[in-house]
Biotite code that builds the C-alpha atoms (Angstrom):
import biotite.structure as struc

atoms = struc.array([
    struc.Atom([21.179, 9.593, -11.441], chain_id="A", res_id=1, res_name="MET", atom_name="CA", element="C"),
    struc.Atom([19.125, 11.904, -13.664], chain_id="A", res_id=2, res_name="SER", atom_name="CA", element="C"),
    struc.Atom([15.241, 13.236, -12.226], chain_id="A", res_id=3, res_name="LYS", atom_name="CA", element="C"),
    struc.Atom([13.200, 15.633, -13.706], chain_id="A", res_id=4, res_name="GLN", atom_name="CA", element="C"),
    struc.Atom([10.486, 16.946, -11.521], chain_id="A", res_id=5, res_name="LEU", atom_name="CA", element="C"),
    struc.Atom([6.650, 17.059, -12.559], chain_id="A", res_id=6, res_name="ILE", atom_name="CA", element="C"),
    struc.Atom([3.938, 19.487, -11.161], chain_id="A", res_id=7, res_name="ARG", atom_name="CA", element="C"),
    struc.Atom([1.048, 20.141, -12.755], chain_id="A", res_id=8, res_name="HIS", atom_name="CA", element="C"),
    struc.Atom([-1.524, 22.488, -10.839], chain_id="A", res_id=9, res_name="GLN", atom_name="CA", element="C"),
    struc.Atom([-5.111, 22.773, -12.032], chain_id="A", res_id=10, res_name="HIS", atom_name="CA", element="C"),
    struc.Atom([-8.124, 24.516, -9.739], chain_id="A", res_id=11, res_name="SER", atom_name="CA", element="C"),
    struc.Atom([-12.283, 25.102, -10.917], chain_id="A", res_id=12, res_name="ILE", atom_name="CA", element="C"),
    struc.Atom([-14.430, 26.977, -9.238], chain_id="A", res_id=13, res_name="VAL", atom_name="CA", element="C"),
    struc.Atom([-17.426, 25.855, -7.395], chain_id="A", res_id=14, res_name="LEU", atom_name="CA", element="C"),
    struc.Atom([-21.166, 26.721, -7.465], chain_id="A", res_id=15, res_name="ASP", atom_name="CA", element="C"),
    struc.Atom([-21.634, 25.089, -3.510], chain_id="A", res_id=16, res_name="ALA", atom_name="CA", element="C"),
    struc.Atom([-20.716, 25.518, 0.187], chain_id="A", res_id=17, res_name="ASP", atom_name="CA", element="C"),
    struc.Atom([-16.851, 24.838, 1.274], chain_id="A", res_id=18, res_name="ALA", atom_name="CA", element="C"),
    struc.Atom([-17.405, 22.693, 3.665], chain_id="A", res_id=19, res_name="GLU", atom_name="CA", element="C"),
    struc.Atom([-19.447, 20.453, 1.325], chain_id="A", res_id=20, res_name="THR", atom_name="CA", element="C"),
    struc.Atom([-16.126, 20.409, -1.003], chain_id="A", res_id=21, res_name="VAL", atom_name="CA", element="C"),
    struc.Atom([-13.966, 20.369, 2.171], chain_id="A", res_id=22, res_name="TRP", atom_name="CA", element="C"),
    struc.Atom([-16.059, 17.511, 3.045], chain_id="A", res_id=23, res_name="ALA", atom_name="CA", element="C"),
    struc.Atom([-15.343, 15.385, -0.462], chain_id="A", res_id=24, res_name="LEU", atom_name="CA", element="C"),
    struc.Atom([-11.985, 16.019, -0.455], chain_id="A", res_id=25, res_name="ALA", atom_name="CA", element="C"),
    struc.Atom([-11.314, 14.605, 2.757], chain_id="A", res_id=26, res_name="CYS", atom_name="CA", element="C"),
    struc.Atom([-13.503, 11.511, 1.870], chain_id="A", res_id=27, res_name="ALA", atom_name="CA", element="C"),
    struc.Atom([-10.488, 8.950, 1.469], chain_id="A", res_id=28, res_name="VAL", atom_name="CA", element="C"),
    struc.Atom([-13.141, 6.001, -0.015], chain_id="A", res_id=29, res_name="PRO", atom_name="CA", element="C"),
    struc.Atom([-14.530, 7.775, -2.463], chain_id="A", res_id=30, res_name="ARG", atom_name="CA", element="C"),
    struc.Atom([-11.409, 8.609, -4.545], chain_id="A", res_id=31, res_name="TYR", atom_name="CA", element="C"),
    struc.Atom([-12.171, 5.584, -6.746], chain_id="A", res_id=32, res_name="PRO", atom_name="CA", element="C"),
    struc.Atom([-15.245, 7.623, -8.350], chain_id="A", res_id=33, res_name="GLU", atom_name="CA", element="C"),
    struc.Atom([-13.057, 10.532, -8.991], chain_id="A", res_id=34, res_name="TRP", atom_name="CA", element="C"),
    struc.Atom([-9.341, 9.930, -9.613], chain_id="A", res_id=35, res_name="VAL", atom_name="CA", element="C"),
    struc.Atom([-9.234, 8.575, -12.622], chain_id="A", res_id=36, res_name="GLY", atom_name="CA", element="C"),
    struc.Atom([-6.418, 6.083, -12.255], chain_id="A", res_id=37, res_name="VAL", atom_name="CA", element="C"),
    struc.Atom([-7.529, 4.868, -9.079], chain_id="A", res_id=38, res_name="THR", atom_name="CA", element="C"),
    struc.Atom([-9.903, 1.244, -9.644], chain_id="A", res_id=39, res_name="LEU", atom_name="CA", element="C"),
    struc.Atom([-10.030, 0.549, -5.734], chain_id="A", res_id=40, res_name="GLU", atom_name="CA", element="C"),
    struc.Atom([-9.239, 2.123, -2.637], chain_id="A", res_id=41, res_name="MET", atom_name="CA", element="C"),
    struc.Atom([-7.552, -1.067, -0.274], chain_id="A", res_id=42, res_name="LEU", atom_name="CA", element="C"),
    struc.Atom([-6.616, -0.302, 2.460], chain_id="A", res_id=43, res_name="GLU", atom_name="CA", element="C"),
    struc.Atom([-8.278, 2.948, 3.917], chain_id="A", res_id=44, res_name="CYS", atom_name="CA", element="C"),
    struc.Atom([-9.934, 4.953, 6.684], chain_id="A", res_id=45, res_name="GLY", atom_name="CA", element="C"),
    struc.Atom([-13.375, 7.166, 5.967], chain_id="A", res_id=46, res_name="ASN", atom_name="CA", element="C"),
    struc.Atom([-11.438, 10.078, 6.436], chain_id="A", res_id=47, res_name="ARG", atom_name="CA", element="C"),
    struc.Atom([-8.568, 12.071, 5.448], chain_id="A", res_id=48, res_name="ALA", atom_name="CA", element="C"),
    struc.Atom([-6.213, 12.871, 8.831], chain_id="A", res_id=49, res_name="ALA", atom_name="CA", element="C"),
    struc.Atom([-2.789, 13.754, 8.946], chain_id="A", res_id=50, res_name="THR", atom_name="CA", element="C"),
    struc.Atom([-0.989, 10.984, 9.740], chain_id="A", res_id=51, res_name="GLY", atom_name="CA", element="C"),
    struc.Atom([-3.356, 8.793, 7.932], chain_id="A", res_id=52, res_name="ALA", atom_name="CA", element="C"),
    struc.Atom([-2.001, 6.596, 5.526], chain_id="A", res_id=53, res_name="THR", atom_name="CA", element="C"),
    struc.Atom([-3.463, 3.994, 2.227], chain_id="A", res_id=54, res_name="TYR", atom_name="CA", element="C"),
    struc.Atom([-2.787, 1.993, -0.416], chain_id="A", res_id=55, res_name="ALA", atom_name="CA", element="C"),
    struc.Atom([-4.848, 2.345, -3.698], chain_id="A", res_id=56, res_name="GLU", atom_name="CA", element="C"),
    struc.Atom([-5.342, -0.373, -6.859], chain_id="A", res_id=57, res_name="ARG", atom_name="CA", element="C"),
    struc.Atom([-3.861, 2.596, -9.523], chain_id="A", res_id=58, res_name="THR", atom_name="CA", element="C"),
    struc.Atom([-3.784, 1.862, -13.033], chain_id="A", res_id=59, res_name="ARG", atom_name="CA", element="C"),
    struc.Atom([-0.589, 2.097, -14.977], chain_id="A", res_id=60, res_name="VAL", atom_name="CA", element="C"),
    struc.Atom([-0.699, 1.633, -18.558], chain_id="A", res_id=61, res_name="PHE", atom_name="CA", element="C"),
    struc.Atom([-3.547, -0.944, -20.681], chain_id="A", res_id=62, res_name="GLY", atom_name="CA", element="C"),
    struc.Atom([-3.850, -3.758, -17.769], chain_id="A", res_id=63, res_name="PRO", atom_name="CA", element="C"),
    struc.Atom([-1.263, -2.871, -15.829], chain_id="A", res_id=64, res_name="ILE", atom_name="CA", element="C"),
    struc.Atom([-1.647, -2.015, -12.733], chain_id="A", res_id=65, res_name="THR", atom_name="CA", element="C"),
    struc.Atom([0.275, -1.020, -9.587], chain_id="A", res_id=66, res_name="THR", atom_name="CA", element="C"),
    struc.Atom([-0.538, -0.516, -5.424], chain_id="A", res_id=67, res_name="VAL", atom_name="CA", element="C"),
    struc.Atom([0.659, 2.850, -3.910], chain_id="A", res_id=68, res_name="GLY", atom_name="CA", element="C"),
    struc.Atom([0.737, 3.025, 0.077], chain_id="A", res_id=69, res_name="HIS", atom_name="CA", element="C"),
    struc.Atom([0.415, 7.299, 0.997], chain_id="A", res_id=70, res_name="TRP", atom_name="CA", element="C"),
    struc.Atom([0.551, 9.023, 3.476], chain_id="A", res_id=71, res_name="THR", atom_name="CA", element="C"),
    struc.Atom([-0.615, 12.525, 4.743], chain_id="A", res_id=72, res_name="ILE", atom_name="CA", element="C"),
    struc.Atom([1.273, 14.214, 5.577], chain_id="A", res_id=73, res_name="VAL", atom_name="CA", element="C"),
    struc.Atom([-0.889, 17.683, 6.337], chain_id="A", res_id=74, res_name="ARG", atom_name="CA", element="C"),
    struc.Atom([-5.035, 17.635, 6.666], chain_id="A", res_id=75, res_name="CYS", atom_name="CA", element="C"),
    struc.Atom([-5.407, 21.114, 8.153], chain_id="A", res_id=76, res_name="ASP", atom_name="CA", element="C"),
    struc.Atom([-9.092, 21.735, 8.334], chain_id="A", res_id=77, res_name="ASP", atom_name="CA", element="C"),
    struc.Atom([-8.337, 25.208, 9.303], chain_id="A", res_id=78, res_name="ILE", atom_name="CA", element="C"),
    struc.Atom([-6.343, 25.849, 5.764], chain_id="A", res_id=79, res_name="ALA", atom_name="CA", element="C"),
    struc.Atom([-9.150, 23.353, 3.868], chain_id="A", res_id=80, res_name="LEU", atom_name="CA", element="C"),
    struc.Atom([-5.029, 22.400, 2.715], chain_id="A", res_id=81, res_name="ILE", atom_name="CA", element="C"),
    struc.Atom([-3.877, 18.785, 2.005], chain_id="A", res_id=82, res_name="GLN", atom_name="CA", element="C"),
    struc.Atom([-1.004, 17.260, 0.883], chain_id="A", res_id=83, res_name="ARG", atom_name="CA", element="C"),
    struc.Atom([-0.841, 13.207, 0.119], chain_id="A", res_id=84, res_name="HIS", atom_name="CA", element="C"),
    struc.Atom([2.793, 11.362, 0.089], chain_id="A", res_id=85, res_name="ASP", atom_name="CA", element="C"),
    struc.Atom([4.044, 8.149, -1.861], chain_id="A", res_id=86, res_name="CYS", atom_name="CA", element="C"),
    struc.Atom([7.792, 7.486, -1.728], chain_id="A", res_id=87, res_name="ARG", atom_name="CA", element="C"),
    struc.Atom([7.100, 3.700, -3.065], chain_id="A", res_id=88, res_name="ASP", atom_name="CA", element="C"),
    struc.Atom([5.593, 3.847, -6.202], chain_id="A", res_id=89, res_name="GLU", atom_name="CA", element="C"),
    struc.Atom([7.968, 1.295, -8.773], chain_id="A", res_id=90, res_name="PRO", atom_name="CA", element="C"),
    struc.Atom([10.512, 1.870, -11.178], chain_id="A", res_id=91, res_name="GLY", atom_name="CA", element="C"),
    struc.Atom([11.183, 5.290, -11.756], chain_id="A", res_id=92, res_name="PRO", atom_name="CA", element="C"),
    struc.Atom([8.791, 7.740, -10.375], chain_id="A", res_id=93, res_name="VAL", atom_name="CA", element="C"),
    struc.Atom([9.556, 8.239, -7.186], chain_id="A", res_id=94, res_name="LYS", atom_name="CA", element="C"),
    struc.Atom([8.218, 10.889, -4.863], chain_id="A", res_id=95, res_name="GLU", atom_name="CA", element="C"),
    struc.Atom([4.913, 11.660, -5.617], chain_id="A", res_id=96, res_name="MET", atom_name="CA", element="C"),
    struc.Atom([2.514, 14.182, -4.070], chain_id="A", res_id=97, res_name="TRP", atom_name="CA", element="C"),
    struc.Atom([-0.678, 15.399, -4.189], chain_id="A", res_id=98, res_name="LEU", atom_name="CA", element="C"),
    struc.Atom([-2.351, 18.450, -2.576], chain_id="A", res_id=99, res_name="GLU", atom_name="CA", element="C"),
    struc.Atom([-5.396, 19.523, -2.480], chain_id="A", res_id=100, res_name="MET", atom_name="CA", element="C"),
    struc.Atom([-6.627, 23.154, -1.756], chain_id="A", res_id=101, res_name="GLN", atom_name="CA", element="C"),
    struc.Atom([-10.241, 24.553, -1.054], chain_id="A", res_id=102, res_name="VAL", atom_name="CA", element="C"),
    struc.Atom([-10.352, 27.580, -0.818], chain_id="A", res_id=103, res_name="ILE", atom_name="CA", element="C"),
    struc.Atom([-14.509, 29.770, -0.420], chain_id="A", res_id=104, res_name="ALA", atom_name="CA", element="C"),
    struc.Atom([-15.009, 32.767, -1.929], chain_id="A", res_id=105, res_name="ASP", atom_name="CA", element="C"),
    struc.Atom([-18.493, 34.545, -1.692], chain_id="A", res_id=106, res_name="GLY", atom_name="CA", element="C"),
    struc.Atom([-21.032, 31.750, -3.056], chain_id="A", res_id=107, res_name="ALA", atom_name="CA", element="C"),
    struc.Atom([-18.273, 29.788, -5.120], chain_id="A", res_id=108, res_name="GLN", atom_name="CA", element="C"),
    struc.Atom([-15.234, 28.080, -4.010], chain_id="A", res_id=109, res_name="THR", atom_name="CA", element="C"),
    struc.Atom([-12.276, 26.566, -5.154], chain_id="A", res_id=110, res_name="ARG", atom_name="CA", element="C"),
    struc.Atom([-11.065, 23.726, -5.284], chain_id="A", res_id=111, res_name="PHE", atom_name="CA", element="C"),
    struc.Atom([-6.972, 23.238, -6.590], chain_id="A", res_id=112, res_name="GLU", atom_name="CA", element="C"),
    struc.Atom([-5.141, 20.332, -7.538], chain_id="A", res_id=113, res_name="LEU", atom_name="CA", element="C"),
    struc.Atom([-1.842, 19.781, -7.326], chain_id="A", res_id=114, res_name="HIS", atom_name="CA", element="C"),
    struc.Atom([-0.114, 16.991, -8.284], chain_id="A", res_id=115, res_name="ILE", atom_name="CA", element="C"),
    struc.Atom([4.094, 16.771, -8.824], chain_id="A", res_id=116, res_name="GLY", atom_name="CA", element="C"),
    struc.Atom([6.823, 13.731, -8.896], chain_id="A", res_id=117, res_name="CYS", atom_name="CA", element="C"),
    struc.Atom([10.529, 13.120, -10.067], chain_id="A", res_id=118, res_name="ARG", atom_name="CA", element="C"),
    struc.Atom([11.380, 10.469, -12.470], chain_id="A", res_id=119, res_name="VAL", atom_name="CA", element="C"),
    struc.Atom([13.940, 8.157, -12.373], chain_id="A", res_id=120, res_name="THR", atom_name="CA", element="C"),
    struc.Atom([15.533, 6.527, -15.748], chain_id="A", res_id=121, res_name="ALA", atom_name="CA", element="C"),
    struc.Atom([18.789, 7.359, -15.824], chain_id="A", res_id=122, res_name="GLY", atom_name="CA", element="C"),
    struc.Atom([19.607, 7.765, -20.159], chain_id="A", res_id=123, res_name="PRO", atom_name="CA", element="C"),
    struc.Atom([15.609, 7.321, -19.951], chain_id="A", res_id=124, res_name="LEU", atom_name="CA", element="C"),
    struc.Atom([14.371, 10.471, -17.643], chain_id="A", res_id=125, res_name="THR", atom_name="CA", element="C"),
    struc.Atom([13.970, 13.212, -19.742], chain_id="A", res_id=126, res_name="ARG", atom_name="CA", element="C"),
    struc.Atom([11.386, 11.312, -22.576], chain_id="A", res_id=127, res_name="PRO", atom_name="CA", element="C"),
    struc.Atom([9.608, 9.572, -20.146], chain_id="A", res_id=128, res_name="LEU", atom_name="CA", element="C"),
    struc.Atom([8.897, 12.133, -18.128], chain_id="A", res_id=129, res_name="ALA", atom_name="CA", element="C"),
    struc.Atom([8.150, 14.081, -21.431], chain_id="A", res_id=130, res_name="LYS", atom_name="CA", element="C"),
    struc.Atom([5.476, 11.400, -21.864], chain_id="A", res_id=131, res_name="ALA", atom_name="CA", element="C"),
    struc.Atom([4.078, 10.901, -17.881], chain_id="A", res_id=132, res_name="LEU", atom_name="CA", element="C"),
    struc.Atom([3.940, 15.005, -18.280], chain_id="A", res_id=133, res_name="SER", atom_name="CA", element="C"),
    struc.Atom([1.403, 15.044, -20.584], chain_id="A", res_id=134, res_name="ARG", atom_name="CA", element="C"),
    struc.Atom([-0.877, 12.428, -19.071], chain_id="A", res_id=135, res_name="LYS", atom_name="CA", element="C"),
    struc.Atom([-0.461, 13.964, -15.169], chain_id="A", res_id=136, res_name="LEU", atom_name="CA", element="C"),
    struc.Atom([-1.209, 17.244, -16.699], chain_id="A", res_id=137, res_name="ARG", atom_name="CA", element="C"),
    struc.Atom([-4.984, 15.563, -18.952], chain_id="A", res_id=138, res_name="THR", atom_name="CA", element="C"),
    struc.Atom([-5.554, 13.483, -15.983], chain_id="A", res_id=139, res_name="GLY", atom_name="CA", element="C"),
    struc.Atom([-5.125, 15.987, -13.360], chain_id="A", res_id=140, res_name="ASN", atom_name="CA", element="C"),
    struc.Atom([-7.613, 18.568, -15.671], chain_id="A", res_id=141, res_name="ASP", atom_name="CA", element="C"),
    struc.Atom([-9.762, 15.155, -15.864], chain_id="A", res_id=142, res_name="GLU", atom_name="CA", element="C"),
    struc.Atom([-9.995, 14.611, -12.194], chain_id="A", res_id=143, res_name="ASN", atom_name="CA", element="C"),
    struc.Atom([-10.953, 17.932, -10.675], chain_id="A", res_id=144, res_name="VAL", atom_name="CA", element="C"),
    struc.Atom([-13.268, 17.824, -13.782], chain_id="A", res_id=145, res_name="ARG", atom_name="CA", element="C"),
    struc.Atom([-15.012, 14.734, -12.254], chain_id="A", res_id=146, res_name="HIS", atom_name="CA", element="C"),
    struc.Atom([-14.459, 16.023, -8.243], chain_id="A", res_id=147, res_name="PHE", atom_name="CA", element="C"),
    struc.Atom([-17.015, 19.123, -9.599], chain_id="A", res_id=148, res_name="ALA", atom_name="CA", element="C"),
    struc.Atom([-19.622, 16.999, -10.678], chain_id="A", res_id=149, res_name="ALA", atom_name="CA", element="C"),
    struc.Atom([-19.538, 14.859, -7.481], chain_id="A", res_id=150, res_name="LEU", atom_name="CA", element="C"),
    struc.Atom([-19.518, 18.234, -5.182], chain_id="A", res_id=151, res_name="ALA", atom_name="CA", element="C"),
    struc.Atom([-22.381, 19.786, -7.641], chain_id="A", res_id=152, res_name="GLU", atom_name="CA", element="C"),
    struc.Atom([-24.154, 16.437, -7.111], chain_id="A", res_id=153, res_name="SER", atom_name="CA", element="C"),
    struc.Atom([-23.939, 16.500, -3.360], chain_id="A", res_id=154, res_name="ALA", atom_name="CA", element="C"),
    struc.Atom([-25.065, 20.046, -3.503], chain_id="A", res_id=155, res_name="ILE", atom_name="CA", element="C"),
    struc.Atom([-27.784, 19.428, -5.817], chain_id="A", res_id=156, res_name="ARG", atom_name="CA", element="C"),
    struc.Atom([-29.290, 16.102, -3.879], chain_id="A", res_id=157, res_name="ARG", atom_name="CA", element="C"),
    struc.Atom([-28.580, 18.693, -0.016], chain_id="A", res_id=158, res_name="GLY", atom_name="CA", element="C"),
])
């Protein structure tokens, strides 16, 4: 069976303290505000925590949606890093994950968002992975910019 791994990383530097940025990264119910494909959170707690689970309805293509069930496998409040895994994606996308890291640098903070998945679609794996990779790269970049706008808004509000 043919498999292809896709990974993308984007980061942005914010004029914000690490605590504010981390609080937003941990606010699971707010993901639809900055994650472009997330339409709504169906089941989630208020804050990311190791072992917590959540479900989200996401846009796949046009009007087609799906529900992903995620597990937060790591949420380290000291290292300011999270990893979320989704292993029940329908169709050819398998083992999707995302990682967020917040890195303080003086008065500024860098937010990093990594996303990846494995694609398995038999003879269609390579062309499907190529198309999905483009979509994930663009979407991840947009997500980081939307996250930055929310964080900067939170700073302005105090």
